[in-house]
Kinemage of the C-alpha trace (Angstrom):
@kinemage 1
@onewidth
@group {chain A} dominant
@subgroup {mainchain}
@vectorlist {calphas} color= white
{ca met a 1} P 204.185 -70.364 7.356
{ca gly a 2} L 207.923 -69.617 8.715
{ca thr a 3} L 209.961 -73.127 9.158
{ca ser a 4} L 213.757 -70.734 10.156
{ca ser a 5} L 212.902 -71.240 14.028
{ca arg a 6} L 211.484 -74.106 14.181
{ca leu a 7} L 212.590 -75.957 16.891
{ca pro a 8} L 212.829 -80.104 17.700
{ca gln a 9} L 209.900 -81.413 18.281
{ca ser a 10} L 210.672 -83.247 21.431
{ca glu a 11} L 210.748 -79.586 22.541
{ca asp a 12} L 207.588 -78.124 21.541
{ca leu a 13} L 206.187 -81.120 23.177
{ca ala a 14} L 208.323 -80.079 26.627
{ca tyr a 15} L 206.610 -76.697 26.237
{ca gln a 16} L 203.498 -78.152 25.513
{ca asp a 17} L 203.061 -79.982 29.106
{ca ala a 18} L 204.966 -76.875 30.628
{ca ile a 19} L 202.079 -74.721 29.636
{ca leu a 20} L 198.911 -77.176 30.100
{ca gln a 21} L 200.842 -76.851 34.171
{ca lys a 22} L 200.073 -73.139 34.117
{ca val a 23} L 196.919 -72.981 32.225
{ca ser a 24} L 195.071 -75.455 33.725
{ca arg a 25} L 195.014 -77.314 37.197
{ca thr a 26} L 192.354 -79.682 36.531
{ca phe a 27} L 193.497 -81.135 32.562
{ca ala a 28} L 197.079 -80.988 34.071
{ca leu a 29} L 195.532 -83.381 36.577
{ca thr a 30} L 193.411 -85.407 33.982
{ca ile a 31} L 194.793 -85.690 30.500
{ca pro a 32} L 198.438 -87.673 31.289
{ca gln a 33} L 195.788 -90.155 32.993
{ca leu a 34} L 195.257 -91.160 29.092
{ca pro a 35} L 198.049 -93.754 26.828
{ca glu a 36} L 199.913 -92.228 24.770
{ca pro a 37} L 199.504 -90.858 21.756
{ca leu a 38} L 196.464 -89.934 22.928
{ca cys a 39} L 197.834 -88.368 26.037
{ca thr a 40} L 199.800 -85.633 23.284
{ca val a 41} L 196.632 -85.471 21.676
{ca val a 42} L 194.170 -84.245 23.415
{ca ala a 43} L 196.689 -82.243 25.717
{ca asn a 44} L 197.456 -80.606 22.569
{ca ala a 45} L 193.756 -80.109 21.674
{ca tyr a 46} L 192.408 -78.181 25.192
{ca leu a 47} L 195.340 -76.138 24.419
{ca leu a 48} L 194.017 -75.394 21.128
{ca cys a 49} L 190.995 -74.632 22.657
{ca arg a 50} L 192.804 -72.782 25.022
{ca ile a 51} L 193.889 -69.687 22.746
{ca ala a 52} L 190.039 -69.527 21.352
{ca asp a 53} L 188.768 -69.893 25.146
{ca thr a 54} L 191.028 -66.936 25.638
{ca ile a 55} L 190.215 -64.437 22.347
{ca glu a 56} L 186.436 -65.087 23.730
{ca asp a 57} L 187.386 -63.582 27.645
{ca ser a 58} L 189.825 -61.078 26.101
{ca asp a 59} L 188.009 -57.502 27.794
{ca ser a 60} L 190.618 -55.440 25.954
{ca leu a 61} L 189.002 -56.865 22.071
{ca asp a 62} L 186.093 -55.468 20.858
{ca val a 63} L 183.498 -58.022 19.064
{ca gly a 64} L 185.486 -57.198 15.698
{ca glu a 65} L 188.912 -57.792 16.768
{ca lys a 66} L 187.887 -60.674 17.949
{ca arg a 67} L 185.949 -61.718 14.984
{ca arg a 68} L 189.871 -61.489 13.358
{ca phe a 69} L 192.127 -63.077 15.345
{ca tyr a 70} L 189.337 -65.936 16.169
{ca ala a 71} L 189.393 -65.967 11.578
{ca ala a 72} L 193.848 -65.971 11.689
{ca phe a 73} L 193.790 -68.582 14.613
{ca val a 74} L 191.589 -70.995 12.280
{ca ala a 75} L 193.532 -70.332 9.002
{ca ala a 76} L 197.187 -71.149 11.066
{ca leu a 77} L 195.583 -73.840 12.079
{ca glu a 78} L 194.264 -75.391 8.936
{ca gly a 79} L 197.246 -74.580 7.350
{ca ser a 80} L 196.280 -70.880 4.997
{ca gly a 81} L 197.287 -68.690 7.479
{ca ser a 82} L 200.692 -68.075 9.720
{ca pro a 83} L 200.885 -69.196 13.450
{ca glu a 84} L 203.924 -66.549 13.974
{ca ala a 85} L 201.913 -63.525 12.770
{ca phe a 86} L 198.569 -64.439 14.968
{ca gly a 87} L 200.691 -65.128 17.993
{ca ala a 88} L 202.990 -62.126 17.271
{ca ala a 89} L 199.643 -60.021 16.576
{ca leu a 90} L 197.534 -60.830 19.453
{ca ala a 91} L 199.677 -61.053 21.833
{ca pro a 92} L 200.635 -57.771 23.162
{ca arg a 93} L 197.242 -57.142 22.821
{ca leu a 94} L 195.850 -59.784 25.569
{ca glu a 95} L 195.600 -57.164 28.876
{ca gly a 96} L 193.028 -55.912 31.850
{ca ser a 97} L 191.429 -60.180 32.504
{ca thr a 98} L 194.221 -62.494 30.532
{ca leu a 99} L 196.744 -64.412 32.512
{ca glu a 100} L 200.108 -63.558 32.042
{ca ala a 101} L 200.105 -67.490 31.267
{ca glu a 102} L 197.285 -67.296 28.672
{ca arg a 103} L 198.972 -64.307 27.367
{ca glu a 104} L 202.492 -66.799 26.757
{ca leu a 105} L 200.591 -70.187 25.104
{ca val a 106} L 199.167 -67.383 22.415
{ca his a 107} L 202.476 -65.789 21.754
{ca asn a 108} L 204.235 -70.054 21.232
{ca thr a 109} L 200.723 -70.620 19.371
{ca pro a 110} L 203.613 -71.536 16.766
{ca arg a 111} L 204.715 -74.391 19.508
{ca val a 112} L 201.526 -75.859 19.629
{ca leu a 113} L 200.226 -75.673 16.277
{ca arg a 114} L 203.376 -77.475 15.191
{ca ile a 115} L 202.597 -80.156 17.396
{ca thr a 116} L 198.557 -80.159 15.769
{ca his a 117} L 200.305 -80.363 12.403
{ca gly a 118} L 202.398 -83.577 13.305
{ca phe a 119} L 199.377 -85.902 13.684
{ca ser a 120} L 197.245 -87.639 12.044
{ca ala a 121} L 194.979 -86.816 9.125
{ca lys a 122} L 192.135 -88.069 10.733
{ca glu a 123} L 193.640 -86.615 13.978
{ca gln a 124} L 193.447 -83.037 12.157
{ca arg a 125} L 190.137 -82.885 10.912
{ca ala a 126} L 189.169 -84.174 14.601
{ca leu a 127} L 190.659 -80.752 16.288
{ca ala a 128} L 189.701 -78.045 13.427
{ca gln a 129} L 186.524 -78.978 13.181
{ca cys a 130} L 185.614 -78.233 17.271
{ca val a 131} L 188.103 -75.499 17.398
{ca arg a 132} L 185.582 -74.287 14.203
{ca thr a 133} L 183.102 -74.490 15.171
{ca met a 134} L 183.872 -73.169 18.671
{ca ser a 135} L 185.417 -70.127 16.820
{ca gln a 136} L 182.369 -69.506 14.755
{ca gly a 137} L 179.774 -70.049 18.415
{ca met a 138} L 181.678 -67.691 20.268
{ca glu a 139} L 181.873 -65.382 17.871
{ca glu a 140} L 177.952 -65.332 17.424
{ca phe a 141} L 177.410 -65.001 20.770
{ca gln a 142} L 179.741 -62.286 21.021
{ca arg a 143} L 177.597 -60.798 18.921
{ca gly a 144} L 174.575 -60.702 21.116
{ca asn a 145} L 174.228 -58.518 24.366
{ca val a 146} L 175.082 -61.240 27.063
{ca ile a 147} L 175.834 -58.974 29.717
{ca his a 148} L 172.352 -59.654 31.076
{ca gly a 149} L 172.652 -63.625 30.469
{ca leu a 150} L 171.391 -65.812 27.452
{ca arg a 151} L 167.341 -65.423 26.723
{ca asp a 152} L 166.497 -69.630 27.956
{ca leu a 153} L 167.577 -72.625 28.032
{ca glu a 154} L 167.157 -73.074 25.041
{ca his a 155} L 169.754 -71.123 24.217
{ca leu a 156} L 172.332 -72.374 26.710
{ca asp a 157} L 172.401 -75.180 25.240
{ca ala a 158} L 173.317 -73.613 21.693
{ca tyr a 159} L 176.269 -72.173 24.265
{ca cys a 160} L 177.019 -74.659 25.535
{ca tyr a 161} L 177.050 -76.812 22.600
{ca his a 162} L 179.256 -74.632 20.624
{ca val a 163} L 181.525 -74.178 23.654
{ca ala a 164} L 182.006 -77.327 25.181
{ca gly a 165} L 179.733 -79.973 23.443
{ca val a 166} L 181.735 -80.019 20.596
{ca val a 167} L 184.419 -80.963 22.425
{ca gly a 168} L 182.793 -84.015 24.201
{ca glu a 169} L 182.814 -84.844 19.786
{ca met a 170} L 186.366 -84.655 19.376
{ca leu a 171} L 187.356 -86.992 21.849
{ca thr a 172} L 184.467 -89.394 21.132
{ca glu a 173} L 186.851 -89.274 17.152
{ca leu a 174} L 190.108 -89.113 18.778
{ca phe a 175} L 188.770 -92.232 20.999
{ca cys a 176} L 187.612 -94.181 18.068
{ca ala a 177} L 190.619 -93.206 16.033
{ca tyr a 178} L 193.228 -94.588 19.103
{ca ser a 179} L 191.042 -97.841 19.954
{ca pro a 180} L 188.669 -100.483 18.009
{ca glu a 181} L 187.673 -101.513 20.371
{ca val a 182} L 186.185 -98.335 21.483
{ca ala a 183} L 185.295 -97.640 18.648
{ca gln a 184} L 183.091 -100.771 18.378
{ca his a 185} L 180.824 -97.681 21.243
{ca arg a 186} L 180.999 -95.096 18.598
{ca gln a 187} L 178.041 -94.384 18.393
{ca thr a 188} L 176.955 -95.005 22.254
{ca leu a 189} L 179.122 -92.846 22.786
{ca ser a 190} L 178.236 -89.884 20.202
{ca asp a 191} L 175.305 -90.052 21.536
{ca leu a 192} L 175.938 -88.691 24.633
{ca ala a 193} L 179.099 -86.803 23.686
{ca val a 194} L 177.323 -83.460 23.369
{ca ser a 195} L 176.177 -84.222 27.242
{ca phe a 196} L 179.450 -85.249 28.714
{ca gly a 197} L 180.558 -81.494 27.904
{ca gln a 198} L 177.337 -79.695 28.612
{ca gly a 199} L 177.515 -80.717 31.910
{ca leu a 200} L 181.056 -80.108 32.593
{ca gln a 201} L 180.138 -76.590 31.093
{ca met a 202} L 176.835 -75.953 33.070
{ca thr a 203} L 179.230 -76.904 36.113
{ca asn a 204} L 181.941 -73.801 35.389
{ca ile a 205} L 178.942 -71.348 34.500
{ca leu a 206} L 176.969 -71.692 37.988
{ca lys a 207} L 180.479 -71.873 39.692
{ca asp a 208} L 182.268 -69.104 38.030
{ca val a 209} L 178.668 -66.824 37.531
{ca trp a 210} L 179.721 -63.823 39.866
{ca asp a 211} L 183.246 -64.401 37.810
{ca asp a 212} L 181.598 -64.245 35.019
{ca lys a 213} L 179.864 -61.126 36.108
{ca asp a 214} L 183.101 -58.862 37.656
{ca arg a 215} L 183.389 -59.397 33.341
{ca asp a 216} L 180.083 -57.545 32.232
{ca met a 217} L 179.066 -61.723 31.495
{ca cys a 218} L 176.710 -63.843 32.672
{ca trp a 219} L 175.964 -66.892 30.463
{ca leu a 220} L 172.104 -67.990 32.813
{ca pro a 221} L 169.000 -68.450 31.068
{ca arg a 222} L 166.457 -65.650 32.086
{ca gly a 223} L 163.492 -66.791 30.953
{ca leu a 224} L 164.087 -69.931 33.693
{ca phe a 225} L 164.763 -66.929 36.115
{ca ala a 226} L 162.496 -65.013 35.632
{ca arg a 227} L 159.601 -67.936 36.285
{ca glu a 228} L 161.451 -68.425 39.399
{ca gly a 229} L 160.492 -64.008 40.305
{ca phe a 230} L 163.691 -62.813 39.656
{ca asp a 231} L 165.320 -60.696 36.989
{ca leu a 232} L 168.677 -61.259 35.730
{ca arg a 233} L 168.883 -57.473 34.399
{ca glu a 234} L 168.740 -57.272 38.720
{ca leu a 235} L 171.872 -59.706 39.100
{ca ser a 236} L 174.573 -58.005 41.895
{ca gln a 237} L 176.030 -59.081 45.104
{ca glu a 238} L 173.263 -56.669 47.014
{ca asn a 239} L 170.816 -59.100 45.829
{ca his a 240} L 172.083 -62.690 45.653
{ca thr a 241} L 170.640 -64.116 48.226
{ca asp a 242} L 166.677 -63.550 46.255
{ca gln a 243} L 164.714 -66.888 46.631
{ca gly a 244} L 163.889 -66.515 43.258
{ca phe a 245} L 167.918 -66.222 41.967
{ca gln a 246} L 168.718 -69.264 44.728
{ca thr a 247} L 165.653 -71.321 43.549
{ca gly a 248} L 166.805 -71.236 40.248
{ca leu a 249} L 170.316 -71.761 40.879
{ca lys a 250} L 169.696 -75.252 42.219
{ca arg a 251} L 167.432 -75.675 39.010
{ca leu a 252} L 170.491 -75.809 36.807
{ca val a 253} L 172.968 -77.611 39.111
{ca gly a 254} L 169.922 -80.379 38.503
{ca ile a 255} L 169.954 -79.639 34.803
{ca ala a 256} L 173.630 -80.394 34.762
{ca leu a 257} L 173.762 -83.694 37.451
{ca ala a 258} L 171.253 -84.323 34.353
{ca his a 259} L 173.733 -84.017 31.602
{ca leu a 260} L 177.117 -85.058 34.515
{ca glu a 261} L 174.348 -88.602 34.841
{ca his a 262} L 174.248 -88.912 30.879
{ca ala a 263} L 178.625 -88.680 30.900
{ca leu a 264} L 178.420 -91.817 33.361
{ca asp a 265} L 177.083 -93.385 30.720
{ca tyr a 266} L 179.095 -92.206 28.302
{ca thr a 267} L 182.177 -93.205 30.163
{ca leu a 268} L 181.209 -96.113 31.443
{ca ala a 269} L 180.010 -96.833 27.420
{ca val a 270} L 183.891 -97.445 26.811
{ca pro a 271} L 185.133 -100.546 27.038
{ca lys a 272} L 186.904 -102.013 30.436
{ca ser a 273} L 190.481 -102.329 28.731
{ca glu a 274} L 190.919 -98.369 28.583
{ca arg a 275} L 191.950 -97.240 32.121
{ca gly a 276} L 193.119 -94.657 31.228
{ca ile a 277} L 189.472 -93.133 29.098
{ca arg a 278} L 187.870 -94.464 31.249
{ca arg a 279} L 189.788 -92.581 34.174
{ca phe a 280} L 190.414 -89.340 32.607
{ca cys a 281} L 186.683 -89.635 32.208
{ca leu a 282} L 185.987 -90.681 35.900
{ca trp a 283} L 187.907 -87.930 37.418
{ca ala a 284} L 186.160 -85.054 35.516
{ca ile a 285} L 182.896 -85.830 36.254
{ca gly a 286} L 183.770 -87.036 40.008
{ca met a 287} L 184.874 -83.453 40.332
{ca ala a 288} L 182.572 -81.557 38.643
{ca val a 289} L 180.085 -83.680 40.667
{ca leu a 290} L 180.876 -82.403 44.402
{ca thr a 291} L 181.435 -79.116 43.032
{ca leu a 292} L 177.652 -78.558 42.501
{ca arg a 293} L 177.771 -80.284 45.618
{ca lys a 294} L 178.701 -77.753 47.341
{ca leu a 295} L 177.594 -74.625 44.933
{ca asn a 296} L 173.743 -76.220 45.931
{ca lys a 297} L 174.859 -76.035 49.675
{ca his a 298} L 175.738 -72.527 49.501
{ca pro a 299} L 173.842 -70.718 47.260
{ca glu a 300} L 174.778 -68.021 48.441
{ca phe a 301} L 178.015 -67.422 47.922
{ca thr a 302} L 180.054 -65.110 45.973
{ca ser a 303} L 183.507 -66.192 44.598
{ca gly a 304} L 183.898 -69.422 42.373
{ca lys a 305} L 186.112 -69.208 45.604
{ca asp a 306} L 183.752 -69.831 47.709
{ca val a 307} L 182.776 -73.687 45.372
{ca lys a 308} L 185.946 -74.566 45.123
{ca ile a 309} L 186.511 -78.326 45.831
{ca thr a 310} L 189.614 -78.526 48.082
{ca arg a 311} L 192.673 -80.745 47.177
{ca arg a 312} L 191.668 -83.638 49.788
{ca ser a 313} L 187.840 -83.444 47.795
{ca val a 314} L 189.951 -83.658 45.101
{ca lys a 315} L 192.122 -86.919 45.989
{ca ala a 316} L 188.836 -89.251 47.109
{ca thr a 317} L 187.833 -88.360 43.509
{ca ile a 318} L 190.628 -89.811 42.443
{ca leu a 319} L 191.091 -92.659 45.583
{ca val a 320} L 187.417 -93.833 45.034
{ca thr a 321} L 186.714 -93.998 40.884
{ca asn a 322} L 190.099 -96.013 41.254
{ca leu a 323} L 189.156 -98.192 43.108
{ca leu a 324} L 185.701 -98.882 41.454
{ca gly a 325} L 187.052 -98.502 38.434
{ca phe a 326} L 186.265 -101.789 37.607
{ca ser a 327} L 182.982 -102.458 38.298
{ca asn a 328} L 180.264 -100.510 36.363
{ca arg a 329} L 177.410 -101.515 39.070
{ca leu a 330} L 180.078 -99.900 42.199
{ca leu a 331} L 181.037 -96.961 39.445
{ca arg a 332} L 176.759 -96.080 39.317
{ca phe a 333} L 175.977 -96.974 42.848
{ca ala a 334} L 179.143 -93.885 44.304
{ca phe a 335} L 177.581 -91.305 41.479
{ca arg a 336} L 174.452 -91.624 43.030
{ca ala a 337} L 175.504 -91.308 46.872
{ca ala a 338} L 178.331 -87.863 45.761
{ca ala a 339} L 174.729 -87.198 44.272
{ca ala a 340} L 172.560 -88.112 47.346
{ca gly a 341} L 170.343 -84.519 48.686
{ca leu a 342} L 171.087 -83.032 45.278
{ca pro a 343} L 167.692 -81.530 43.026
{ca arg a 344} L 167.144 -84.083 39.923
{ca ala a 345} L 165.867 -83.041 36.420
{ca ala a 346} L 164.661 -85.685 33.663
{ca val a 347} L 166.888 -84.349 30.618
{ca cys a 348} L 167.693 -85.782 27.180
{ca pro a 349} L 171.202 -86.653 26.330
{ca ala a 350} L 171.859 -82.983 24.551
{ca arg a 351} L 172.303 -83.370 21.506
{ca thr a 352} L 174.682 -82.537 18.544
{ca arg a 353} L 174.493 -78.993 16.942
{ca pro a 354} L 170.645 -77.794 18.428
């Protein structure tokens, strides 16, 4: 690993804060609710996952190239490869749909990893395990043809685990490492961690279905839609109002909502004294539920912009969760009120490595 261009850590941290604002307005809002030093670790973890996700989403790399870049990134993260070589090789290749902020982030991988390598051994293990599992899963799914959707709900569960459930597991490890009080609830949190990630990921999959379609990707389960009489191979803007397709979407809304309810259980298992951790979780859950409401109300949408929640809704989520954060009972009541009218599904908490 090169050190000649090493910057003072304060400059690396300033860069981390700045690039987070560029690549995710949502996480730039929620992560700062966490107490230090947890905030810095989780922000860094998000950027690592975003780099892996940028490789997955690139439409200028073929499957073999993605496999090589995944391997190079994991090696750099684990200290056996060069962050400088990885960033310099990948950044110029990211064209097409890749955002400029994502290209900048990849180019500055050495800055991000300098921060990573300053964390405790336990924190570094949690981050490396997450990114390694995520990259392996993304590689596996990239090898398959997902232009016409995933096979069935089990296949969707497996995908959600590799791109989001592992994040729930990582957060649990980081939360427990930060707080002995949180660690007393490790078993409960571990049992619900994968569902936490899956609820948020399924919401994103549903919201982004048409944007993904434009990239010749589809993460919806074919089997579920087939049972409603709709063939995902025929999915297009022209038949988006098909009753079978809309019924399938609403069934997935119900499943996502069930996972978000498990995510609420996860959050309420965190001691009330850890206000920042609870706010971080509650804000994400609240915004996801409101997104599901828009999806359910407008199943004929044709762009993620059509179901994007407003800034007013975001502010309302923050206000309500902050006001009720002292009471688990009131938070459950608020969740039920926000979810009123949405489809319901009986779903057990998602499990580790389905």
